[in-house]
C-alpha positions as CSV (number, residue, x, y, z in Angstrom):
1,X,0.0,0.0,0.0
2,X,1.2,3.5,-0.8
3,X,2.7,4.9,2.4
4,X,1.1,8.3,1.8
5,X,-2.3,6.7,1.7
6,X,-1.9,4.2,4.5
7,X,-3.8,5.0,7.7
8,X,-6.0,3.6,10.4
9,X,-9.5,3.3,9.1
10,X,-11.1,2.9,12.5
11,X,-9.8,6.3,13.5
12,X,-11.4,7.9,10.4
13,X,-14.7,6.1,11.0
14,X,-14.8,7.1,14.7
15,X,-14.0,10.7,13.9
16,X,-17.3,10.9,12.0
17,X,-18.9,11.0,15.5
18,X,-16.8,13.9,16.6
19,X,-17.6,15.7,13.3
20,X,-21.3,15.1,13.8
21,X,-21.1,16.6,17.3
22,X,-19.2,19.6,15.9
23,X,-22.0,20.3,13.4
24,X,-24.9,19.7,15.8
25,X,-26.5,22.7,17.5
26,X,-26.3,20.9,20.9
27,X,-25.8,17.6,22.7
28,X,-27.2,14.5,21.0
29,X,-28.7,11.2,22.2
30,X,-26.8,8.1,21.2
31,X,-29.3,7.1,18.5
32,X,-29.3,10.5,16.9
33,X,-25.5,10.8,17.1
34,X,-25.1,7.4,15.5
35,X,-27.5,8.2,12.8
36,X,-25.7,11.5,12.0
37,X,-22.4,9.6,11.7
38,X,-24.0,6.8,9.6
39,X,-23.4,3.9,11.9
40,X,-25.2,1.7,14.3
41,X,-25.8,2.8,17.9
42,X,-23.8,-0.2,19.2
43,X,-20.8,0.6,17.1
44,X,-21.0,4.3,17.9
45,X,-21.1,3.5,21.7
46,X,-17.8,1.6,21.5
47,X,-16.1,4.6,19.9
48,X,-17.7,7.0,22.4
49,X,-16.4,5.0,25.3
50,X,-12.8,5.6,24.1
51,X,-13.4,9.2,23.2
52,X,-14.8,9.8,26.7
53,X,-11.6,8.3,28.3
54,X,-9.4,10.8,26.5
55,X,-11.8,13.8,27.0
56,X,-12.7,14.2,23.4
57,X,-16.4,13.5,24.1
58,X,-18.4,14.0,27.3
59,X,-21.7,12.6,28.4
60,X,-24.2,14.3,30.6
61,X,-25.2,12.0,33.5
62,X,-28.8,13.3,33.7
63,X,-29.8,13.5,30.1
64,X,-27.4,10.8,28.8
65,X,-26.7,13.1,25.8
66,X,-23.2,13.4,24.3
67,X,-21.3,16.5,23.5
68,X,-17.8,17.6,22.7
69,X,-15.4,17.2,25.7
70,X,-12.7,19.4,27.2
71,X,-10.0,17.9,25.0
72,X,-12.0,19.0,21.9
73,X,-12.0,22.5,23.3
74,X,-8.3,22.4,24.0
75,X,-7.4,21.2,20.5
76,X,-9.8,23.7,18.9
77,X,-8.3,26.7,20.8
78,X,-4.8,25.6,20.0
79,X,-5.7,25.5,16.3
80,X,-7.3,28.9,16.4
81,X,-4.3,30.5,17.9
82,X,-2.2,29.3,15.0
83,X,-4.5,30.5,12.3
84,X,-3.3,33.2,9.9
85,X,-6.3,34.2,7.7
86,X,-4.2,36.3,5.2
87,X,-1.6,33.6,4.8
88,X,-4.3,31.0,4.2
89,X,-6.1,33.2,1.8
90,X,-2.9,33.9,-0.2
91,X,-2.4,30.1,-0.5
92,X,-5.8,29.8,-2.2
93,X,-5.5,32.7,-4.5
94,X,-3.5,31.1,-7.4
95,X,-6.1,28.4,-7.8
96,X,-9.0,31.0,-7.5
97,X,-7.4,33.2,-10.1
98,X,-7.0,30.3,-12.5
99,X,-10.6,29.4,-11.9
100,X,-12.1,32.8,-12.7
101,X,-9.3,34.1,-14.9
102,X,-9.3,37.5,-13.4
103,X,-7.2,39.5,-11.0
104,X,-7.9,38.8,-7.3
105,X,-7.0,40.6,-4.1
106,X,-7.2,40.4,-0.4
107,X,-8.3,43.3,1.8
108,X,-8.3,43.7,5.6
109,X,-9.8,46.4,7.8
110,X,-7.0,48.9,8.7
111,X,-6.7,52.1,10.6
112,X,-8.2,54.1,7.7
113,X,-10.6,51.6,6.3
114,X,-10.5,48.5,4.0
115,X,-6.9,48.1,2.8
116,X,-5.5,46.0,0.0
117,X,-2.8,43.7,1.5
118,X,-2.3,41.2,-1.4
119,X,-2.8,41.4,-5.1
120,X,-2.4,38.8,-7.8
121,X,-2.8,40.0,-11.4
122,X,-3.9,37.7,-14.2
123,X,-2.7,37.8,-17.8
124,X,-5.7,39.8,-19.0
125,X,-5.6,42.2,-16.1
126,X,-7.2,45.6,-16.6
127,X,-5.4,48.9,-15.7
128,X,-6.8,49.4,-12.2
129,X,-4.3,51.8,-10.8
130,X,-4.5,50.0,-7.4
131,X,-1.5,49.3,-5.2
132,X,-0.8,47.4,-2.1
133,X,-1.7,49.5,0.9
134,X,-4.4,51.4,-1.0
135,X,-7.5,52.2,1.1
136,X,-10.7,51.6,-0.7
137,X,-13.8,53.9,-0.5
138,X,-16.7,52.6,1.5
139,X,-19.5,53.4,-0.9
140,X,-17.9,53.3,-4.4
141,X,-16.0,50.1,-4.0
142,X,-17.1,46.5,-3.6
143,X,-14.5,46.1,-0.9
144,X,-15.8,49.0,1.1
145,X,-19.4,47.8,0.8
146,X,-18.4,44.3,1.9
147,X,-16.8,45.5,5.1
148,X,-19.6,48.1,5.7
149,X,-22.1,45.2,5.5
150,X,-20.5,43.0,8.1
151,X,-18.6,45.3,10.4
152,X,-20.3,47.0,13.4
153,X,-21.9,50.3,12.4
154,X,-19.8,52.2,15.0
155,X,-16.6,51.2,13.1
156,X,-17.8,52.2,9.7
157,X,-19.9,55.3,10.4
158,X,-17.0,57.8,10.6
159,X,-16.1,56.8,7.0
160,X,-19.5,56.4,5.6
161,X,-20.9,59.7,6.6
162,X,-18.2,61.9,4.9
163,X,-18.6,59.8,1.7
164,X,-22.4,60.2,1.7
165,X,-21.8,64.0,2.0
166,X,-19.3,64.0,-0.9
167,X,-21.7,61.9,-3.0
168,X,-24.5,64.5,-2.4
169,X,-22.3,67.4,-3.3
170,X,-21.0,65.7,-6.4
171,X,-24.6,64.6,-7.4
172,X,-23.4,61.0,-7.6
173,X,-26.6,59.2,-8.5
174,X,-24.8,55.9,-8.7
175,X,-24.0,56.1,-4.9
176,X,-26.4,56.1,-1.9
177,X,-26.6,59.5,-0.4
178,X,-28.8,58.9,2.7
179,X,-28.8,56.7,5.7
180,X,-31.8,54.8,4.4
181,X,-30.2,54.3,1.0
182,X,-27.0,53.0,2.6
183,X,-29.0,50.6,4.9
184,X,-30.9,49.3,1.9
185,X,-27.7,48.7,-0.1
186,X,-26.0,46.9,2.8
187,X,-29.1,44.7,3.4
188,X,-28.9,43.6,-0.2
189,X,-25.2,42.9,0.2
190,X,-25.8,40.7,3.2
191,X,-28.7,38.9,1.5
192,X,-26.7,38.1,-1.6
193,X,-23.5,37.3,0.4
194,X,-21.4,39.5,-2.0
195,X,-20.8,43.1,-2.7
196,X,-20.8,44.3,-6.3
197,X,-20.0,47.6,-8.1
198,X,-20.2,48.6,-11.7
199,X,-18.6,51.8,-13.1
200,X,-18.3,53.4,-9.7
201,X,-14.5,53.4,-9.1
202,X,-13.3,53.1,-12.7
203,X,-15.3,53.4,-16.0
204,X,-16.2,50.0,-17.5
205,X,-14.9,48.1,-14.5
206,X,-17.0,45.7,-12.4
207,X,-15.9,44.2,-9.1
208,X,-17.1,41.7,-6.5
209,X,-16.0,41.4,-2.9
210,X,-17.0,38.6,-0.5
211,X,-16.5,38.3,3.2
212,X,-14.3,35.7,5.1
213,X,-15.3,35.0,8.7
214,X,-13.4,33.7,11.7
215,X,-14.7,31.2,14.3
216,X,-16.5,34.0,16.1
217,X,-18.4,35.0,13.0
218,X,-16.5,38.3,12.5
219,X,-15.3,39.4,9.1
220,X,-11.5,39.1,9.0
221,X,-10.8,39.9,5.3
222,X,-12.5,40.4,2.0
223,X,-11.7,38.5,-1.2
224,X,-12.0,40.8,-4.2
225,X,-11.9,40.4,-7.9
226,X,-12.4,42.9,-10.7
227,X,-12.3,43.1,-14.5
228,X,-13.6,44.8,-17.6
229,X,-17.2,44.5,-18.5
230,X,-16.1,43.2,-21.9
231,X,-14.8,39.9,-20.3
232,X,-16.1,39.9,-16.8
233,X,-19.4,38.2,-15.8
234,X,-21.2,40.8,-13.7
235,X,-24.1,38.6,-12.7
236,X,-24.8,37.6,-9.1
237,X,-24.2,33.9,-8.8
238,X,-22.5,33.9,-12.2
239,X,-19.1,32.6,-13.4
240,X,-17.2,35.0,-11.2
241,X,-19.4,35.5,-8.2
242,X,-20.2,31.8,-7.6
243,X,-16.6,30.5,-7.3
244,X,-15.5,33.6,-5.4
245,X,-18.2,33.0,-2.8
246,X,-17.4,29.3,-2.7
247,X,-13.7,30.1,-2.0
248,X,-14.7,32.5,0.8
249,X,-17.0,29.9,2.4
250,X,-14.3,27.3,2.3
251,X,-11.7,29.6,3.8
252,X,-14.2,30.7,6.5
253,X,-14.9,27.0,7.3
254,X,-11.1,26.4,7.6
255,X,-11.0,29.3,10.1
256,X,-13.7,27.7,12.2
257,X,-16.8,29.6,11.0
258,X,-20.2,27.9,11.0
259,X,-23.0,29.0,8.7
260,X,-25.3,31.4,10.5
261,X,-22.7,32.6,12.9
262,X,-21.6,35.7,11.0
263,X,-21.9,38.9,13.1
264,X,-23.9,41.4,11.1
265,X,-25.1,44.8,12.2
C-alpha cells in the first residue's frame, strides 16, 4: 500500500462521530448521534467510550446526551491561535485566479478603512491603478461595501458619513446618499452574500468582494476580484461571483466559521 495513503480506518470512522457533534446545535442522544455519523448505535457506543476516556467527548449524566469534551475545546483553541487568515487566503489565490481568470486581491480592515494587502494579477488584467496599501472607498468600491455590510456600524460610520456627504455634493446618482439608502444597499449585500459595483470606481470596471469570517463569525478579510465588463461576468451567482463565494466559504470554514454565525449589524 502507498505509504502516503496508508492509515487507520477505524480512526477515520470514529472521527465521524466527533464531526457530527461539531456540526450539531447541541448535545445529542446516542441514536441521533449514531444516525448522523452513519453507523449503528452499538458501534457508535464503542467509539464514544474511548473518546470519553481521552476527554474528546463528554456525556451528561442526567440526560445521557453526548457533547464535545474538554479535549476537543483544548485542541480547537490551540488550532485557532495558530491560524493566519491572510496567509491561508494567499495560499488559495492562485487556484482561484486560475478558476475565474481575473485579478484577485485580499483586503483587511485597517486604521483608515478597507486596505489592500495582497494582489495577484492575471494575464488579462485591466489597468486598475490600485496598489498594495491602498485604502478603498466605503461606498464606491465592492470592498468598502463588503466591510460596511459585516462590520459593526460604529466602526464604519466615521467613514460612511463623509462619503455620503461628498456623493451628495457631487450629485453622484450611482451612490447612496442617505442613511436609508445605505442601509438598503447593505441589506442587499448581506442577502446576496457578496458586494458588487459597476462603473463606480473606474469606468467600464466591475468588481465583487465577498467576506471571510473567523470562528467568532466576525469578518477578517475580503476576497475581491475585478475586471472589464467586456470579459467579466457581472451577474450575481455567475461565473465570477459563484466561485468567489465558494472560495470564501471554504476559507471561512477552515477558520472555524459555522454558517449562520456571522456577526452582522
